[in-house]
N, C-alpha and C positions, 0 to 999 in steps of 0.2 A: 625529782627522781622517785619513781613509784616503788612500792613494797614488793610487787611481783618480780621486778628486775633484780632486786637485792636477794630475794628468796632463790631465784634461779641461779644466780652467781654463787651463793653459798652452797647450794646443792651440788653444782658441778665441782666446786672446790673440795667438798666433802668426799665426793667420789674419787678425786685425785689423791686425797689423803689416804683413802682405803688402799689404793694401788701402791702408794709408797710404804704403807705399813706392811703390806705383803712382801714388798721388796726387801724389807729389813730382815726377813727370815733367811735370806741368802747369806749375808755375812754372819748371821747367828749359826747357821749350819757349818760355815767355814771355820769359825772359832771352835765350835764343838768338835769338828774333825781334827783340828790341830791342838786341841786340849787347852784352849784359852778360856779364862773365866768371863771374858767379855761377851760370850754367847748369851748370858743372862741379861745383859744390858740391852742387847738388840731385841731379845724376846719380850722383855717388859716394855720397851719403847714401842714395839709393834702392837702389843696389846693395848697400851695407852692411846696411841694415835688411832688405831683401828676402832676402838670403842667410841672415842670422841667423834670420829668421822662418821661412823655408822649412825650414831645418835643424831648428828647434824643432818645427815642425808635423809633420815626418816622424818625429821621434823620439818624439812623444807621441800619435801617431794611434792610435785604438782606439775600441771601442764606448763611447758616453757613458753615465754613470750617470743614474739618475732625477733630475730637477731638484728640488732641495729648497731650503728657505730658506737653509740654511748655504751651499750652492753658490751661490745667488743673491747673498748678501752678499759672498762671496769673489770671485766673478766680476766683479761691478761694480767693486770696488776695484782688482782687478788690471788690468782693462781701462782704467780711467781713468789708472792709473799708467803703463801702456804707452803710451797716447795721448800723455800729457804728455812722457815722455822722448823718444819718437820724434819728436814735433813740434819738440822743442828741438834736435835734432841738426843740421839744416841751418842753423839760426840761429846755433848755436855755432861752426860751421866757416866761416861766411860772413865777409865783411870788416867786419862790424859791430863787431868787437872786444868781444864780450860775454863776461862770465864765465859759467860753466855755470849758476850760480844765476839770473843775469839771463835767459839763454836759456830756462831752465826756467820762470821767472816769465812770460815772454812767451808761451810755448807753452801753459801752463796757463790764462793769461788768455784765449787764443783758444779752446781746447778747451772751457772752462767758459762761454764767451760772456760773459766779464766786460768785457773791453775796456780794462783798465788797461795801460799800456805803460811800458817803461824806455827806449824808443828816442826820441831827439830827431832832428830833421832828417828827418822823414818825406818831405818834399817832394823830397829829393835821393836817396832810397833807390832801389835797383834795382827794376824792375817785378816781378821774380820774388819778391823778399822780400815786397813788398806783396801780391802774389797769394797767397803761402803763408799770410800772416796772415789774409787774408780767407777762404781755403779752410779753414784750421783752424777758424775760427769757424763756417762754414757746415756743415762735417762734424760739428762739436761740437753744433750745433743739432739735426741728425738724431739723434745719439746721445742727446741730452737728452730729446727728445720720445719716443723709443723707451723710454728709461728710465722716464719718467713714465707711459707708456701700458701697458707690458707687464711691467715688473719690480717697480717700487716698490709698486703696488697689491697684488701677490702677497705682498710682504714686509711689508705693513701699516705702512710708515713714511712713505708719502707718496702723493699722487695720488688724486683721486676722478673721474678722467676717464671712467670707465665708470659712475659712480654714477647719473647721470641716464639714460644710454642703456639701462640695465638696468631702469629703473623703469617703472611703468605710465603715467607722464606722457608718455614718448616711445614706449614700446612695446618690442618685441623688440630683441635685439641687432642693430645695423645690418648686420652681416655674419656669415654662418654660420662662416666660416673665418678664422683669424687671418692667413693668407697674403693673402687678399683685402683685408683691412683694411690690411695693410702696403703692398700695391701702391697702394691708394687714398691712403694717407698720403704716399707718395713722389710720387705724381702731383700732389697738392695742394701739397706743399712746393716742388716744382720749378716748378709753374705760378705760384705766388705770387712766387717768385724771378724768373722770367722777366718777369712783369708789373711788378715793381719795377725791373728793369733797364731795360725799355722806358720806363717813366715817368720815371726819372732822366735817361735819354738825351734824351727829348723836351724835358724841362725845362731842358736846357742843360749837363748834365755831359758830359765826354768819354766815349767808349765804355769806356775802361779804368776810369775813376772810377765809372761807372755799374755795371759788373760787380762790382767789389770792394765798393763801398758797399751794393749790393743784397745780396750775400752776408752782410755784416755786419748789415744792417738786418733781414733775415728771421730771422737767428739771434739777434736782439736782443743783439748783441755789442759794437758801439761802436768796432771797429777802423776807422780811416779812412786815407786816403792823405796827409793834410795835418796839420801841427802845430796849425793853428787849427780843426780839425774842420770843421763845416758852415759856420762863419763864412767859410771860404775861398770859398764859392760866392756869397755875398751875394745870395741869392734867396729871397724869401718863398714862392714857388711850390714850390721844392725842400723847404723846411721843412715845408710842409703835406703834401706827398707822403710825406715820411719819417714825419711824425706819424701818418698813416693806416696805413702798413705796420707801424710799430713797435707801434701799438695792436692791429692785426689779428693780428699774430703773438704777442701776449701772451694771446690767447684760446685756449681748449682746442682743440687740433687735432682731437680726436675729434669735437667739436661742428662745427668747420668742415667736416670730411669728411662728416658726416651732412647738413649744410646744402647743400654743393656737389653731392655725389653723389646724394643722395635728395631734395634740395629741400625739406627739412622745417624751416620757420621756427620750429616749436615747440621745436627744439633750443636756441634762444637763451634759453629760460626758465631756464637754469642760474643759480642765485642768485649764484654767484661772478662771472659776467659783469656783472650789474647793479651789484654792489658795486665791481668793478674800474673800470668805466666811470664810476661815480659819483664815486669819489675822484680819478680823473684830472680830471674836469670841475671838481670842487670846488677842488682844489689849483691847477689852471691858471687858473681864473677869478679866484680870490682873489689869486694872485701877479701876474697880468696887471693887474688893477685897482690893486693896490698900486704896481706899477711906474709905471703911468700917473699916479696921483695923487701919488706921492712924488717922481718924477723928471721928470715932464712929458713922458713918451714918448707919442707918438700912440697912441690906443687900439688901432687895428687892428694896428699894429706890436708893441705891448706884448703883446697877446693871442696873436699869432702866435709870438713868441719864448717866451712862457709855456707855451702848449700844447705846443710842440716840446720844450722843455727838461724839463717835468714829465712828458710822455709818455715821454721818454727815460729819466728816472730811475725812474718807476713801472713801466715795461716792462723795467727793468734793462738798457737798451741802452748808455747812456753817451755818446751824442753830445752836443755842445754847440754852440749858435749864437752864444753870447757868455758873458761871465763873469757868471752870474746872482748870484754872491755880492756883486756891486757894487750890486744893486738895493736892498739895505737889510736890516736885521736880520730882518724877518719872512720875506723870501725865503730867507735862509740857514737859519733854523729850519725852514721848510717843506721845503726840499730835504733837510735832515738827516733829518727824520722820514720823509719819503717814501722814503728809501733803504732803510728797514726793510721796506716793505710788499710790493712785488713784484707780479707778474701773476697769471695763473690757473694752476691745475694742468693738466698735460698740454700746456703750451706751452714755448717756448724761454726764457721769463722765469724769473728767480730770485726771491729774497726770501722772506719768510714766506708769501706767497701769499694771495689773497683768500678762498679756501674755508676756510682755517683761521680767519680773522677771523669768517666767518659762523658757524662751529661754536663758536668761543670766545664770541661774543656770545650765542648761544642757550644755551650752558652757564651763563653768568652770569645770564641772564634766568630760566632754570629754577631756579637756585640761590636767587635772590631770592624767587621765588614760594614755594619750600619754607620760607623763613624765616617767611612769613605763614601758610601751611597745611602744617605739617610732615608730616602724614599723607597728603597728596595725592600722586598720582603724575603727574609731569610728564616727558614725553619730550623729548629734545633732537632737533631736526629740522634737516635740510638740505633746504630746499624742502618737498616733501611726503613726504620719506623720513625715517624714524627713524634716527638715527645710533647705531650700536651702541657698546657700552662699549669695545671694542678700539680703534675709531677715535677715540673721545674720549680714551682713554689715550695713543694715538700723537700726537695733537695737543698734549696737555699736555707730553708728553715732549719733543717737538720744540721747542716754544716755550721751555720751561725751559732746555734744552740750548743753544738759539740765543742767548739772553740771557747765559747763563753763559760761553759761548765768547767772545762779544763782549767781556764784561767782562775776562776773563783776557787775551785778545789785546790789548785796549787798555792794560792795565797793563804788558804786555810791551813794547809800543811806547813807552809813556811811560818805562819803565826804560831804553830805548835812547836817550832824550834828546829825543823829539819832544814838542811842546807839546800841550795837551789836544785842540784841534780836529783836528790831524793824527793824533794817536794813536787817537782814538775813531772818526773818520770813515774812516781807512784800513782799519781792521779791518771795520767794518760794510759798507763798499763792496765789500770782497773777499768777505765772507761772503754778502752779498746778490747778488754778481755784477753790480754796477752799473757800476763803472769809475772815474769821478772821485769825489774826496772833497770835503772842505771845507778852505779855507785856501789860501794862496799857493803852497804846495809841490805839493800833489796835487789842487788844485781843477780846475774845468772848463777852465782854460787852462794847467794844469801837467801834470806826469807823475811817474812814480816813479823817474826816472833818478838822482836824488840819494840814494836809499836804498842802504844797504849790504847785502851778501849775507845776513846773518842775518835782517834785517828782511824782505827779499824772500822768504826761505824761510818765515817765519811767515805772511806774506800769501798765499803760494802754497798753504800748507796750509789757510788759511781759505777760499780760493776753492774748493778741492776739497771741503772739508766742506760749504760752502753748496750746491754743485752736487749733491752726493750726499745731500742732505736730512739732513745731520748724523748722524742715527742709523745710517745705513748704514755709516759709517766707525767711529763710536764702538763699535759692537757688537763690532768686532775686538779691542777692549781688554778684553773680558770673558773671563776665563780659561776658562769653561765652553764658549765657542765652539770652542776648539781641542781639546777632549776628544772622543775617539771615541765 
């Protein structure tokens, strides 16, 4: 690996550090407005990060090398590491009294839009800290969509966001230049955020709650301002608004852009959209009916909470309106398996993602047909498109690595002394970037504050692995990657 590549990666990371240092001034101004002393923490952190980033940028500035797969893998990992550490700095130096591992966990949870937290007493935190958590999630959402749209498809480890747009079903590429597409994405992302803020505000949230919760909702992150999450608001209207925006932002942003900018309804024919919406409806309807029949909850109320909570899990947002683990064993099992599934490629959602289930299902069907007619040729399709062998291989690699990491992580958490439900659900909720797990400790009404630093570091690594589509990080462990 040559020095020019390292220099370019450090230069880009330094520029991103500058952007994040500038973003720290927003919570500083919020704290200053509300009279909190934490404004100085954000100001000093911004100066520290900005100074170091500017120095690094000036020292590594130069002509960039040609973008290659090796540079892409290294750049993505370095950028997310920088985001995580920089995001943790003001949290560590604040009056929260967090260890660095706790601050890093909270920062990674925000940047990866996971939503797990080690902080108790959210209702009493300074507004600046709450704003920083929401802002980390919102900025992380932008980075995640950019990762899924522009980088991972090139690296062949994730994302089929352009699969349909480049097909004959939809026609030519929606935009001739990537810069035009980027501007369209930012416009749609900001517009959806603004619409969510206004909707929450009209439904009864305070202005501040509406802003922070909209940041977290659009990023499918799950960070809130209250320990009881959405139960704090006691409003079915707010739950339906959140359900709509969580589901919307779990759809491919490339499809949303084509739909909004060009008004093309045929963009919604992407198979993963139908699969994702299908399993949201199936899980939510089944759990709602179960809660109604098992516990005597009024059907409209049961369905509202069920659609909200399962949309939250399947979109990997992580909000909760009540403790759904008390609904009964079926609801617990459904929530556990829903944690694996995730949203669509090219969205802010995590998990295995719907398009992989589509491809895996078609691979299985094709394989079963070959058992009957061994000499026949059956192609694996995604909609009307043939899935090439490289994409099939990438899907199998991802799925195998995903389950393997979950198993190893669960064993590590069990070795640390956690019972089965906590050990297994804590790792999968981190790997899928969902937020809450199963059980009294880390369930929908709990948090991760009781865990020790080593366990938090394991889960922090799992969050990064899940967000970077697993293979993007694992490839760094292959010795040949580092050879020139």
